[in-house]
C-alpha positions as CSV (number, residue, x, y, z in Angstrom):
1,M,34.5,19.0,41.8
2,G,32.2,20.6,39.1
3,Q,34.1,18.3,36.6
4,L,33.3,15.3,38.7
5,K,29.5,16.2,39.0
6,E,29.2,16.7,35.1
7,G,30.9,13.4,35.0
8,L,28.4,11.6,37.1
9,S,25.6,13.3,35.4
10,L,26.6,12.2,31.8
11,W,27.3,8.7,33.3
12,S,23.9,8.7,34.8
13,S,22.2,10.0,31.7
14,R,24.0,7.0,29.8
15,V,22.7,4.4,32.1
16,R,19.2,5.7,31.8
17,A,19.1,5.9,27.9
18,R,20.6,2.2,27.6
19,M,18.6,0.6,30.4
20,Q,15.5,2.6,30.0
21,P,15.3,3.6,26.1
22,S,12.7,6.2,25.5
23,G,12.5,9.7,23.6
24,G,12.7,11.5,27.1
25,N,16.1,9.6,28.1
26,I,17.5,9.6,24.8
27,G,17.1,13.4,24.4
28,R,18.6,14.1,27.8
29,L,21.7,12.3,27.0
30,A,22.1,13.9,23.6
31,R,21.8,17.3,25.4
32,R,24.4,16.3,27.8
33,Y,26.7,15.8,25.2
34,I,25.7,18.9,23.3
35,E,26.6,20.9,26.7
36,G,30.0,19.1,26.6
37,G,30.6,20.3,23.0
38,R,30.6,16.4,21.8
39,L,28.4,17.1,18.9
40,D,29.4,14.1,16.8
41,E,28.5,11.7,20.2
42,S,25.3,13.4,20.3
43,A,24.4,13.0,16.7
44,K,25.2,9.3,17.1
45,V,22.9,8.8,20.1
46,L,20.2,10.7,18.5
47,D,20.6,8.7,15.2
48,E,20.3,5.3,17.2
49,G,17.3,7.0,18.8
50,M,15.5,8.1,15.8
51,T,16.1,4.8,14.2
52,R,14.1,3.3,16.8
53,Y,11.6,6.2,17.0
54,P,11.4,7.3,13.4
55,G,10.3,10.9,12.9
56,L,9.5,11.4,16.7
57,S,9.4,15.4,17.4
58,E,11.0,15.3,20.8
59,L,14.2,13.8,19.4
60,A,13.7,15.5,15.8
61,D,13.9,18.9,17.3
62,V,17.2,18.2,19.3
63,A,18.6,16.4,16.0
64,H,17.8,19.5,13.9
65,F,19.4,21.8,16.4
66,V,22.4,19.2,16.6
67,A,22.8,19.2,12.7
68,Q,22.6,22.9,12.6
69,L,25.6,23.3,15.2
70,Q,27.5,20.6,12.9
71,L,26.7,22.8,9.7
72,R,28.1,26.0,11.3
73,R,31.1,23.9,12.4
74,Q,31.6,22.5,8.9
75,E,31.2,26.0,7.7
76,V,33.6,27.4,9.9
77,Q,36.4,24.7,8.9
78,T,35.5,24.8,5.2
79,K,36.1,28.7,5.1
80,E,39.6,28.2,6.6
81,V,40.4,26.0,4.2
82,L,42.2,27.0,0.7
83,E,39.5,28.4,-1.6
84,S,40.6,26.5,-4.5
85,A,40.1,23.2,-2.7
86,R,37.6,21.2,-4.7
87,Q,36.8,18.9,-1.6
88,A,35.8,22.0,0.6
89,Y,32.7,22.7,-2.0
90,Y,31.6,18.9,-1.7
91,Q,31.9,18.9,2.1
92,L,29.8,22.0,2.4
93,A,27.1,21.1,0.0
94,Q,27.0,17.6,1.9
95,A,26.5,19.4,5.0
96,H,23.5,21.5,3.5
97,V,21.8,18.4,2.1
98,S,22.1,16.8,5.7
99,V,19.9,19.5,7.1
100,G,17.3,19.3,4.3
101,D,18.5,22.6,2.7
102,L,18.8,21.7,-0.9
103,K,18.4,25.3,-2.2
104,S,21.9,26.1,-0.4
105,A,23.3,22.8,-1.3
106,T,22.5,23.4,-5.2
107,E,24.0,26.9,-4.9
108,T,27.0,25.7,-3.3
109,I,27.3,23.1,-5.9
110,W,27.0,25.2,-9.0
111,G,29.6,27.7,-7.1
112,G,31.9,25.2,-6.9
113,L,31.2,24.3,-10.3
114,Q,32.0,27.5,-11.7
115,R,35.5,27.5,-10.5
116,F,36.2,23.8,-11.3
117,P,34.0,22.5,-14.0
118,D,35.8,19.6,-14.3
119,C,35.1,18.5,-10.7
120,A,33.5,15.0,-10.8
121,P,32.2,14.9,-7.2
122,L,30.1,18.0,-7.4
123,Y,28.5,16.6,-10.4
124,R,27.6,13.3,-8.5
125,C,26.5,15.2,-5.6
126,L,24.1,17.2,-7.7
127,G,23.0,14.0,-9.7
128,E,22.3,12.3,-6.2
129,L,20.4,15.1,-5.0
130,H,18.0,15.0,-7.9
131,L,18.1,11.2,-8.0
132,R,16.8,11.0,-4.3
133,L,13.8,13.2,-5.2
134,F,13.2,11.1,-8.4
135,L,12.8,8.2,-6.1
136,E,10.5,9.8,-3.9
137,D,8.0,11.3,-6.2
138,Y,8.7,10.1,-9.8
139,L,9.1,13.5,-11.2
140,V,10.1,13.7,-14.9
141,H,12.6,16.7,-14.5
142,D,14.5,15.2,-11.6
143,G,14.9,11.8,-13.3
144,L,16.5,13.8,-16.2
145,S,18.6,16.1,-14.1
146,A,19.8,12.9,-12.0
147,A,20.9,11.3,-15.3
148,E,22.5,14.4,-16.9
149,N,24.7,15.1,-13.7
150,L,25.8,11.8,-13.1
151,E,26.7,10.9,-16.8
152,R,28.6,14.1,-16.3
153,A,30.6,12.8,-13.4
154,V,31.3,9.5,-14.9
155,G,32.4,11.2,-18.1
156,L,35.2,13.3,-15.8
157,D,36.1,10.1,-13.9
158,E,35.1,6.5,-15.3
159,T,36.5,5.1,-11.9
160,D,33.4,6.7,-10.0
161,T,31.7,3.6,-9.5
162,Q,29.3,5.4,-6.7
163,A,27.9,7.5,-9.9
164,R,27.8,4.5,-12.1
165,T,26.0,2.5,-9.7
166,G,23.4,5.3,-9.4
167,L,23.1,5.6,-13.1
168,A,22.7,2.0,-13.4
169,G,19.9,1.9,-10.8
170,L,18.1,4.7,-12.5
171,Y,18.2,3.1,-15.9
172,M,16.9,-0.4,-14.7
173,R,14.1,1.5,-12.6
174,V,12.8,3.4,-15.6
175,G,13.3,0.4,-18.2
176,C,16.4,2.1,-20.3
177,H,18.1,-1.2,-20.3
178,N,20.4,-0.3,-23.1
179,R,22.0,2.6,-20.9
180,A,21.9,0.6,-17.7
181,A,23.8,-2.2,-19.5
182,V,26.7,0.1,-20.3
183,H,27.3,0.9,-16.5
184,L,26.8,-2.5,-15.3
185,K,29.6,-3.9,-17.5
186,S,31.9,-1.1,-16.2
187,L,30.9,-2.0,-12.6
188,L,31.4,-5.9,-13.3
189,G,35.0,-5.0,-15.0
190,R,36.0,-3.4,-11.8
191,M,34.8,-6.3,-9.4
192,S,36.2,-9.9,-8.6
193,S,33.8,-12.7,-9.2
194,G,32.1,-13.3,-5.8
195,E,32.9,-9.6,-4.6
196,G,30.0,-7.8,-2.6
197,D,27.1,-7.4,-5.3
198,Y,28.7,-9.0,-8.1
199,A,26.2,-11.9,-8.7
200,F,23.4,-9.3,-8.2
201,I,24.7,-6.9,-10.7
202,E,25.5,-9.9,-13.3
203,N,21.9,-10.8,-13.2
204,L,21.0,-7.5,-13.9
205,L,23.0,-7.5,-17.1
206,V,21.4,-10.4,-18.3
207,Q,18.1,-9.0,-17.9
208,C,19.3,-6.0,-20.0
209,T,20.6,-8.7,-22.8
210,H,17.2,-10.2,-22.8
211,Q,15.3,-7.2,-23.0
212,D,17.6,-5.8,-26.0
213,E,16.8,-9.1,-27.8
214,T,13.2,-8.6,-27.4
215,S,12.5,-5.0,-27.8
216,K,14.3,-1.5,-28.0
217,D,14.7,1.2,-25.6
218,S,12.4,3.8,-25.6
219,S,13.8,7.2,-25.2
220,L,14.8,8.3,-21.4
221,N,12.2,10.7,-21.3
222,D,9.3,8.8,-22.6
223,C,10.6,6.0,-19.9
224,L,10.3,8.7,-17.2
225,T,7.2,10.1,-18.4
226,A,5.7,6.2,-18.1
227,V,7.1,5.9,-14.4
228,Y,5.5,9.2,-13.6
229,E,2.1,8.3,-14.9
230,A,2.0,4.8,-13.3
231,R,3.7,5.9,-10.1
232,E,5.6,2.8,-10.0
233,F,9.1,1.7,-11.3
234,A,9.4,-0.6,-14.1
235,Q,11.6,-2.7,-11.7
236,D,12.1,-3.3,-8.1
237,L,15.7,-2.7,-7.2
238,G,15.1,-2.6,-3.3
239,D,17.5,-0.2,-2.2
240,W,20.2,-0.9,-4.6
241,G,21.6,1.9,-6.8
242,Q,20.0,4.7,-4.7
243,P,21.9,7.4,-2.7
244,E,22.1,6.6,1.0
245,S,20.0,9.6,2.9
246,P,22.4,11.8,4.9
247,R,20.2,11.7,8.3
248,L,22.3,13.2,11.0
249,G,19.9,11.9,13.5
250,H,16.7,11.7,11.9
251,C,14.6,9.5,9.5
252,D,11.7,10.5,7.6
253,V,8.9,8.1,8.7
254,S,6.8,9.4,5.7
255,L,9.3,7.6,3.3
256,M,9.0,4.3,4.9
257,E,6.9,1.4,3.9
258,V,5.0,0.8,7.2
259,S,2.7,-2.2,7.3
260,P,-1.1,-1.2,6.7
261,D,-2.1,-3.3,9.9
262,L,0.3,-1.0,12.0
263,V,-1.1,2.1,10.3
264,R,-4.6,1.0,10.6
265,K,-4.0,0.2,14.4
266,T,-2.3,3.5,15.0
267,I,-5.3,5.8,13.3
268,V,-7.9,3.7,15.5
269,D,-5.9,4.5,18.6
270,F,-5.2,8.3,17.5
271,L,-8.7,9.2,16.5
272,S,-10.2,8.1,20.0
273,A,-8.4,11.3,21.4
274,S,-7.6,13.5,18.5
275,K,-9.5,16.4,16.7
276,A,-10.4,14.7,13.3
277,D,-13.7,13.3,12.6
278,G,-12.3,10.3,10.8
279,A,-9.8,9.1,8.5
280,V,-9.3,7.2,5.0
281,M,-6.3,4.8,4.5
282,L,-5.4,4.9,0.8
283,T,-2.9,2.1,-0.5
284,Q,-2.8,0.6,-4.0
285,T,-5.4,-2.0,-3.3
286,E,-7.2,-0.8,-0.4
287,E,-9.6,2.1,0.7
288,C,-10.5,1.8,4.5
289,I,-12.9,4.2,6.4
290,I,-12.3,4.7,10.2
291,G,-14.5,6.9,11.9
292,E,-16.9,9.2,11.1
293,V,-17.1,10.9,7.6
294,P,-18.4,14.6,7.8
295,F,-19.0,14.7,4.0
296,A,-21.9,13.9,2.0
297,H,-20.4,10.9,0.5
298,T,-21.0,7.4,0.5
299,P,-18.5,4.9,1.4
300,E,-18.5,3.8,-2.0
301,T,-17.6,7.1,-3.5
302,L,-15.3,8.5,-0.7
303,G,-12.2,6.7,-1.6
304,G,-12.2,7.7,-5.3
305,V,-12.9,11.3,-4.3
306,L,-9.9,11.5,-2.0
307,R,-7.7,9.6,-4.5
308,R,-8.2,12.3,-7.0
309,L,-8.1,15.1,-4.4
310,T,-4.8,14.3,-2.9
311,E,-3.2,13.4,-6.4
312,T,-4.5,16.9,-7.6
313,A,-3.0,18.5,-4.5
314,V,0.4,16.8,-4.8
315,D,0.4,17.8,-8.7
316,S,-0.2,21.2,-8.0
317,C,2.7,21.5,-5.4
318,H,4.9,20.1,-8.3
319,R,3.7,22.6,-10.9
320,M,4.1,25.6,-8.6
321,E,7.6,24.2,-7.8
322,L,6.6,24.1,-4.1
323,G,8.8,21.2,-3.2
324,H,8.2,17.4,-2.6
325,S,5.3,17.7,-0.3
326,R,4.9,14.6,2.3
327,R,2.0,16.4,4.3
328,G,-0.6,18.9,3.5
329,M,-4.2,20.2,4.0
330,V,-7.2,20.6,1.3
331,Q,-9.7,23.1,2.5
332,L,-13.1,22.1,1.2
333,S,-16.5,24.1,1.4
334,G,-17.9,21.2,4.2
335,G,-14.5,21.0,6.1
336,S,-10.9,20.2,5.6
337,L,-8.6,17.4,4.5
338,G,-5.5,16.6,6.3
339,I,-3.1,14.6,3.8
340,F,-0.3,12.4,5.5
341,R,1.7,10.6,2.8
342,L,3.3,7.3,3.2
343,R,5.7,5.4,0.6
344,N,3.1,2.9,0.1
345,G,-0.1,4.9,0.3
346,E,-1.7,8.1,2.0
347,V,-3.7,8.7,5.3
348,V,-6.5,11.5,4.9
349,F,-8.0,12.9,8.0
350,L,-11.3,14.3,7.7
351,F,-12.2,17.2,9.6
352,G,-15.6,19.0,9.7
353,P,-16.6,22.4,9.4
354,G,-15.1,24.6,12.0
355,H,-11.6,23.4,12.1
356,A,-8.9,25.9,11.6
357,A,-5.7,25.5,9.8
358,K,-3.6,25.4,12.8
359,S,-5.7,22.6,14.5
360,V,-5.4,20.4,11.4
361,S,-1.5,21.2,11.3
362,Q,-1.4,20.1,15.0
363,T,-3.3,17.1,14.7
364,M,-0.9,15.8,12.0
365,D,1.8,16.3,14.0
366,H,0.5,14.7,16.7
367,F,-0.1,11.7,14.2
368,T,3.5,11.8,13.1
369,D,4.6,10.9,16.9
370,C,2.0,8.3,17.2
371,L,3.1,6.6,14.2
372,A,6.6,6.7,15.3
373,M,5.9,5.5,18.7
374,A,4.0,2.7,17.3
375,I,6.7,1.5,14.9
376,G,9.3,1.7,17.6
377,E,7.1,-0.2,20.2
378,S,6.3,-3.0,17.6
379,G,9.9,-3.3,16.6
380,E,9.0,-2.8,12.9
381,R,11.6,-0.4,12.5
382,D,14.3,-3.1,13.2
383,S,14.0,-4.8,10.0
384,V,14.1,-1.6,7.5
385,T,17.3,-0.8,5.8
386,T,19.7,-2.3,8.2
387,E,21.3,-4.4,5.2
388,P,21.1,-3.4,1.6
389,L,17.7,-4.7,0.2
390,R,17.6,-6.5,-3.2
391,G,14.4,-6.3,-5.6
392,N,13.2,-9.6,-7.0
C-alpha cells in the first residue's frame, strides 16, 4: 500500500511539473526523485528547470544538494576502483568541477599526474579548467595554463581532437594564428569533407593563412595581455572551441548575455520593492541610471566613476587570488555599491548610508532570482546555446 501511495504521489508531481511548470512544482518533483534514490532523474529534472529559470535559488539549492549526493556517490565508486585506474582520477576531477570545487579538482588532477605523468585526459581536464576561467575573465595566467596543459595533452595523444579544438579556439580568440593553424590542419585531417564543423574549421584555416601573409604572430603572452587589456577577444567564435560547462542542474545567469532591454525592465520592476535606492546599468556603449542616486555625482560623471570602481574591485580580487568574482560589494563613505556582473555588462545597485552588508547581499540574491524569472517568462533562455553558436 505504501509503494502505491508513493507511486501515485510521484505521478502527481510529474503531471504538475509538466502541466504547470514553475520553480515550486519542478523542485517538488526533483525532491520526490531524491527520496526514491533516483539522483540522475532528479538532476535531469533540475537541469531542465534551471535551463528555463537560470539561477533561480529555489531550484539551485536542490540542484546543489543533488550534485553533492552525486559527488559522494562518485567518490565511493571511485575508491572501489583500482588505484592504478587513470580514468578514476579523471572522473573524480570532473565530479569536483561539476559542483564548482575547482581546488579539489586541481588537487585530484595533480594527484593523478604524479602517478600517471603520461595521462593525456588529465592534462586536458586541467587545461579545460583554466580555459573556462580564461574565457570568463580574460586573465593571462589562465590563458597560459590552458595552452600549456592542452598542448601537453595533444603531445601525449595526437588523436585528442577535444584538446586540439580547445587550443585552436584559444589561439584564434587571442590572435595567435600560426599556432591555431597547426591544430586546425590536424582537425581537418581527421574529418571528412562536409562532416560536422568541417566548413567552419576550413574557413578559420583560410583566415589564418591570410593573417600569416600580412603579419607575424606576436608571442602568446603578448596576445593574451592585449586581450586582457581590451577585455575583448581578437575574434568572436561563438561557443566553438570552448569547454562545455558541466552544469549538473544549474546555469549561471551571470555568464549569459542578456538583452539590455530585459535587464532594464527587470531593474525597474525590482527597484519598486527593493532596499536599493537606484541602479546604473553599464554596457560597452551605454550608461543607464535608474531610480535615485544617493551620491554627490551628476549623471554625466557617475557612469565613468562606477566603471573605474568596478574594474578596480575586480582587478583587486584577481591580484589577491580571491577567484573569479561575479558579484560583490564596495563600501564607500557615503553608502555602498552592489555589483552584479553579466557577460555583456554590469548592474551596479546604489545604496545610501545605513545599509548593512547583509542587506546589500540579500538584495543581490533577490535580483538574481528576479532576473532568472524574467528570463524564463520571456522565453529568452530558449534561444541560448541549445545548438552550437558560430561567430562571424
